[in-house]
N, C-alpha and C positions, 0 to 999 in steps of 0.2 A: 167813686169816679174813676174813669179809665182815661188814658192818654194815647192818642194816635198821632204819630209823626208822619208828615207827608214829605217825600223827597222830590216830587215833581208837582206840577200843576195838575191836580186831580179833578175830574168832573164833579161839579156841584151836585148833579143828579145822583151820582154814586155816593158821595159823602152824606147825602140826605138820609141814608140808611141808618146812620148813627143817631141815637136819641140823646137826650140831655144828660145822660150818664157819661158822655164822652167829651173830652176836650181835643180838638183837632187843629193841626197847623204845622208849618215847617219850622217853627221856633220851639216846638214842644221838647222838653227835656225829660229824661227818665221815662220814656214811653213804654207802654204795655204792648203796643203793636205799631206796625209801620206799613204804609202803602207806597209803592214805587212804580214808576213806569220804566224809563230808560236810564235813570241815574245810576252811575257805577258805585257799588257799595263795597268793593273789595278792600279798599283802604279805610273804610269807616270802622271806628271802634264802637261796638254796640254796648249799651248800658246793661247791667245785670237785670234790670227790670224788663227788658225786651223779651217778649214771649213768642212773637210771631211776626213774619214779614209776608205781605201779600203783594205779588207782582200783578199789576193790572195789565195782563197780557199773557201770552203763552210761554215765551222764552224766558229763561232765568240765568242767562250767561252773565248778567251784570250783578249777580248775587253770589257771595262766597258760600256755596252750599255746604261744603265739608266743614267749614268753620262753624256755620250755624248749627249743624248737627251736633258737633262736639260741645256747643254751648247750650244745647237744648232749646234751640229756636226753630220753630216750625216754619217752613217756607212753603207758601201757597202760590199757585198760578191760577189763571182763569181760562182753562181750555174751552173753546167753543164760543166764548163771548164775542170774539171778533170774527168768527168764521164767515158770516154772511158778507162782511165788508171785504175780506180777502177773496172769497169766492167771486164776487162781482168783478173785482180787479183782474182776477185770472181769466175770466171769460172775456173781459175787454182786451186783455193782452193777447189772447188767442186770436181774436178778430183782427186786431191791428197788425199782428205779425203776419197774417195771411193776406190782407187786402192792401198792405203798404200805405195805410192811411196817413201816417205821420210824414213819411217822405214825400207823399203827394201834396200834402198841405204845405210843407216847406217849399216845394217847387212852385206852387201857386203864388207864394209870396214874391218870387223873383219876377213875376209877370207884371207887377205893379208899374204903372206908368205907360202901359201900351194901349190905353184907351179902348176903342171899339174893337181892337184886334185880339183882346184877351179871350173872347169866346172861341175864336178860330184857333188860337194857340192852345187852349185847353183841349179842344177836340183832337188836335193833331198830336199833342204830347201825352195824353192820358194813358195810352197803351203801355207806357214804360212802368206804370204803377199797377198793372193788373195782377190779381192774385186769386187763389182758389177759394171756393166756398168751403165752410166747415161741415155742412150737412153731408152725411154719407161717408165722412172720413173716420179714421180710428184714432182714439186718444187713450193713452196709457196713464193711469193715475197711480203714482207710487206713494203709498201711505194713505190709508183709509180711516183717518181720524175725523174729527168734526169738519175740518176744511175739505179734506179729500173727498169725503162722502158728498158734501154739497156740490163740489165741482163735478163729480161724477154724475150726480143727478141732473145738474143743469146742462151738462154736455149731452146727456141722453135726451133731454127735452128738446134740445136743438137739433136732434136727428143724427147724432154721432154714435158710432159703435164704441162702447166703453169697456176697456180692460182695466181691472183693478188689482193691485198687488199690495198685500200687507200680511206678513207672517204672524203678526200679533193682533189681528182683527178682533175687536171686542164684540160682545153680543149686541151692545147698544148700536154700534156702527153697522153691524150686519143687518139689524132690523131696519135701520134708516136708509140703507143702500138700495137703490133701485133694483128690482128683480131682473132688469134687462142687462145689468152689468155682468161681465164675465170675470169671475174671480180666478186670477192667475196664481199658480203656486210656484212658478219659476220666473224670476224677474227677467230673465233673458228673453222670455216670450214678449214682454213689453218692448224691449229694445228691437226685436226683430219684426214685430207686427204693426207698430203704431206710427201714424203720420205726425202725431203730436204727443209729447211726453211732458207731464207736469209732476213736479216733485213736491211732496208734502210730508217729509219725515224730519225728526229732530236731528240736530248735528251731534254726532258721536264719533268716536274713533272708527267705528265700523262704517259710518255713512259719509265721512269726509272724503271728498273726491269721488263720490258715487258715479258721477258723470265724468268720465275721463276718456283718453284715447282708446282704451280697450273696449269700453262699453259703447262708445260712439261708433266704433268699427262694426258693431253688430247691428246698428240701426239702418233704417231705410235711407236711401239718398233723398235729400231734401227735407229731412225731419225738422220739426220746429220744437224747441225745448223751452219750457217755462220753469222758472225757479223763483217761487215766492215764499220759500221756507227759510233758507240760510245760504248766504253767498258761497260759503266754503264747501257746499255739497257738489259744486261744479268746479273742475280744474280749469281755470281761465286760460292758461296757455294752450291747453288741448282744445278748448272750445274755439279759440281764435284761429287755430290751425285748421279746424274742421270747417269753419265759416269761409276761410280763404280758399280752401279746396273745393267748396261747394257741397260738401257732404251734409252740412247743416245749413238750412235755409235761413233760420232766424233763431236768436237766443234772446229771450226776454227775462229780465231779472229785476227784482225789487231791491237789489243790493249793489249799487254802483261801486266800482273800485277804479282807481286811476288807470289800471292797465286795460280796462275794457271800454272806458268812455271814449266815444268817437269812433269806435271800430265799426266798420261796415257790416251790417247784419245784426248788430246788438241794439236792442231797445232797453235802455237803462232807466228804470222808474225810481224816483227818489224816496224809496221805502214808504210807499203810500198805502200798503196793505190794510192797516187798521186805522188809517187816518180819516175816519168819518165821525161826526158827532155821536151817531148812534152807537158805534163800536166803543168809543171812549166812555160813554155812559154805561154800556153793558159791562165792560171790563171793570170799571170802578165799582159798580153796584155789586158784582159778584165778589170782588176782592173784599169789599166792606162786609158782606154777609159771611164770608169765610172767617174773617177776623172776629166778628161778633160771636159767632157760634163757638169758636175755639176759646175765646177769652171768657165768655159767660158760661159755657157748658162743657168745654174740654173736647168737643167733637172735632174731628179732622176730616175735611173733604177737599180733595184736589191738592194734596201736598206732594211736593217733589222729593222730599227727603224722609218722610215718615209714613207709616201705613194709613190707609183710609179706615176710619173707625168712628162709628156713631152709636150712641146708646141712649135710650130715653132715661130721664131722671127718675130715680126711685128711692132716694134717700135724702136725708137732710143735708149731708155733705157729699161732695165728690172729690176723690183723691186721684190726681192725674200724675202718672209717673213715666217719664222718658228714660229709657235705660238701654243698655247694650243687649244685643240678642245673643245671650249666652245661657247655658243650662242652669236650671234651678232658680232663676231670678223670680219667677212668679211664686214659687214656694217660699222664698225668703221674704217677699213682700207680704204675702198673706199671713205668714208666720208672725209678723209684727202685730197684726190685729188679733190673732189667737192669743198671743201673750197678754194683751190688754183686755181679753174677753170681750172683744168688739165683734158684733155680727156684721158680716158683709151682705148687704141686700142684693147687690148685683155686681157682676164683674165681667170685663171684656178685655182680652189681650190679643194684640196682633203684632206681627213683625214685618220688617222690610229690610232686607240686606243685613247690615251690621247693627241695626237699631230696632227697638221695639217700644211699644206704648201700651200701658195698662191703665184702665179706668176702673175704679172701685167706688160703689155707692154705699155709704154707711149712714146710720142714724146718729147715735150718740157716741162721742169720743172726744178726748183732748186732742183736737186736730193738730195743734202746733207740735205737741209731743210726738204724735204719729209721723208727721212730716219729717221731723228731725231724725227719728229712728230709721225711716225708710231712706232718707238721704244719706245715712251713714253706711248703707249696704254698698259693697264694692260692685261697681258696674252701673249704679244709678247715676244718671246725668242731671236730672231735674225733677223736683217734686213740687206740686202746688195743690192747694186745697181750695175748692170753689164752694 
């Protein structure tokens, strides 16, 4: 039996992926795995039994990644599972930022009580809420991951000219991206050419404040900026100044903060990007499958702290080793099997940054003794036998 601890309310559709070998719930102790959405885990003390945490979503800022790595806990996320939900909201945001739909609706509410005069008042006042069509306009998509590609493809289908920028464009994303998109290699071209700019990159030291007074200065007058990735990607003081000066026509964000709420030109959405039942089901299902495959087979897919590594089972036992990425580790590990005259049926080793992961399939051996010997090697963080 395996135990899965839930730190938030998780979709029942997602949890249905676990069979009767699993006990699941928020009261579970000594868990083998955990699923979390937005709950902050930085102050949580993890049990020694915990092997993996799956975030039902893309961002992992609520998880102490470095501490998990040091404890041999694999951290997963679910890239792409909520991509369609975010894409739809971005397209909606682009439309409402252009056509001034929200401010127009709010103005109509003020006409209540004017009886038969409402129709005339609407016709007289509607010109204040005119805005441009998006067809024929240019949009710059910064970040061509799962969401960025979907946004680019949808914008192309709506008749926009699409410029995409991503220095780390994956082969999968490249295959999925519309052939009509122009792949930009200098991000400044996005700033200089586009009527709309939408940001879909992770928050790092390099991307924090990506949109600031310097980049805004390079943009077209009247540009509309969409941020459905992370609030800190945009410098709010600089965006407010640009809105006041008329340089930026609208800023739409899914990350409200006190300093931008109520600012003219800002449309602050209450973090609704992934708030659809379909997205919650998709994220939970992917998170569950990731945990199951790791717990039962040792395979790692969509980890944010360890390498992606999968291998078909070919022996009676599988030995999984999380270790530091230092010289001679694999030699030391395989040497343990040689000393005990144990044949290795299959082996795979990959590294990521300071950490590495090795899987070894074997047939016959005293697995507890093997695990103890491997665990004693300097640089080994965690060993388990499946």
